[in-house]
C-alpha positions as CSV (number, residue, x, y, z in Angstrom):
1,X,47.8,26.3,-14.2
2,X,45.1,27.0,-11.5
3,X,42.8,27.9,-14.6
4,X,43.1,25.2,-16.6
5,X,42.4,22.8,-13.5
6,X,39.1,24.5,-12.7
7,X,38.0,24.3,-16.2
8,X,38.6,20.4,-16.3
9,X,36.6,19.8,-13.1
10,X,33.6,22.1,-14.8
11,X,34.0,20.0,-18.1
12,X,33.7,16.6,-15.7
13,X,30.8,17.9,-13.8
14,X,28.9,19.1,-16.8
15,X,29.6,15.3,-18.4
16,X,28.4,13.6,-15.5
17,X,25.2,15.8,-15.4
18,X,24.7,15.3,-19.2
19,X,25.0,11.4,-18.8
20,X,22.0,9.6,-18.6
21,X,21.7,7.2,-15.8
22,X,20.6,4.0,-16.8
23,X,19.1,0.6,-14.8
24,X,21.6,-2.1,-14.6
25,X,21.2,-4.5,-17.4
26,X,20.8,-7.0,-14.9
27,X,18.0,-5.5,-13.1
28,X,16.4,-5.1,-16.7
29,X,17.0,-9.0,-17.1
30,X,15.7,-9.9,-13.8
31,X,12.6,-8.0,-14.5
32,X,12.0,-9.7,-18.0
33,X,12.6,-12.9,-16.2
34,X,9.9,-12.3,-13.4
35,X,7.4,-11.2,-16.5
36,X,8.5,-14.6,-18.3
37,X,7.7,-16.5,-14.8
38,X,4.5,-15.0,-14.1
39,X,5.9,-13.4,-10.8
40,X,3.8,-10.3,-10.9
41,X,4.9,-9.0,-7.3
42,X,8.5,-9.2,-8.3
43,X,7.9,-7.7,-11.7
44,X,6.2,-4.8,-10.1
45,X,9.1,-4.0,-7.7
46,X,11.5,-4.6,-10.1
47,X,9.6,-2.2,-12.7
48,X,9.3,0.3,-10.2
49,X,13.3,0.2,-9.5
50,X,14.0,0.5,-13.1
51,X,11.8,3.8,-13.0
52,X,14.1,5.3,-10.3
53,X,16.7,4.6,-12.5
54,X,15.2,6.0,-15.7
55,X,11.9,7.7,-15.5
56,X,11.2,8.0,-18.7
57,X,12.0,4.2,-19.5
58,X,9.4,3.6,-22.0
59,X,8.8,-0.1,-21.8
60,X,8.6,0.2,-17.9
61,X,6.2,3.0,-18.1
62,X,3.9,0.8,-20.0
63,X,4.4,-2.3,-17.9
64,X,3.7,-0.8,-14.3
65,X,0.1,0.0,-14.9
66,X,-0.6,-3.5,-16.7
67,X,0.9,-5.3,-13.8
68,X,-0.8,-3.6,-11.2
69,X,-3.7,-4.0,-13.0
70,X,-3.4,-7.7,-12.9
71,X,-2.5,-7.7,-9.5
72,X,-5.5,-6.1,-8.6
73,X,-7.4,-8.4,-10.6
74,X,-5.6,-11.4,-8.9
75,X,-6.4,-10.0,-5.7
76,X,-10.1,-9.8,-6.2
77,X,-10.3,-13.2,-7.5
78,X,-8.6,-14.8,-4.4
79,X,-11.2,-12.5,-2.1
80,X,-13.9,-13.9,-4.1
81,X,-12.5,-17.3,-3.8
82,X,-12.0,-17.0,0.0
83,X,-15.6,-15.5,0.4
84,X,-17.2,-18.1,-1.5
85,X,-15.5,-20.8,0.6
86,X,-16.3,-19.3,3.7
87,X,-20.0,-19.2,2.4
88,X,-19.8,-22.8,1.5
89,X,-18.2,-23.6,5.3
90,X,-20.9,-21.9,6.7
91,X,-23.9,-23.3,5.2
92,X,-21.8,-26.8,5.5
93,X,-21.5,-26.1,9.2
94,X,-25.1,-25.1,9.6
95,X,-26.1,-28.3,7.8
96,X,-23.7,-30.4,10.2
97,X,-25.2,-28.8,13.3
98,X,-28.6,-29.4,12.0
99,X,-27.8,-33.0,11.5
100,X,-25.9,-33.3,14.9
101,X,-28.7,-31.6,16.7
102,X,-31.6,-33.8,15.2
103,X,-29.4,-37.0,15.9
104,X,-28.8,-35.9,19.3
105,X,-32.5,-35.2,19.9
106,X,-33.1,-38.8,18.4
107,X,-30.6,-40.1,20.9
108,X,-32.4,-38.3,23.7
109,X,-35.4,-39.6,22.8
110,X,-34.1,-43.3,22.7
111,X,-32.4,-42.4,26.0
112,X,-36.2,-41.7,27.4
113,X,-37.2,-44.8,26.0
114,X,-34.5,-46.7,27.3
115,X,-35.1,-45.5,30.8
116,X,-38.9,-46.2,30.5
117,X,-37.7,-50.1,29.5
118,X,-35.4,-50.0,32.5
119,X,-38.2,-48.5,34.9
120,X,-40.7,-51.3,33.6
121,X,-37.7,-54.1,33.8
122,X,-37.1,-52.8,37.2
123,X,-40.5,-52.3,38.2
124,X,-40.9,-56.1,37.1
125,X,-38.1,-57.3,39.0
126,X,-38.4,-55.6,42.5
127,X,-42.1,-56.4,42.4
128,X,-44.5,-53.7,43.4
129,X,-41.8,-51.1,44.1
130,X,-40.8,-48.5,41.6
131,X,-37.4,-47.8,41.2
132,X,-36.2,-44.9,39.2
133,X,-32.4,-45.2,37.6
């Protein structure tokens, strides 16, 4: 009796070892949905999980490098857009600061002219004594 049980256990172990572990259908479905929705971050993660279950999965093996390339391309485009926006902001701020500098200079000139007018007015009203305001 004992010999028969030992053989049964060995057979069960061999069956388990011989069985291919496959990724759950739900995982594959979510991966396809992520691709359809163009959610490449999620698709990449799900594809990696599929490859953990099935390292030789043909579609996942083909898709993963393509998804990674697309993610890198999108990341580069975002970086380019960010640097372009930063460059535009800098030139705008320089123009703004130049405009405000020139307007403040002209405002200062106006203030000096106003002070001269006030001095003249003050000296006229006080007679010969010049009052500086």
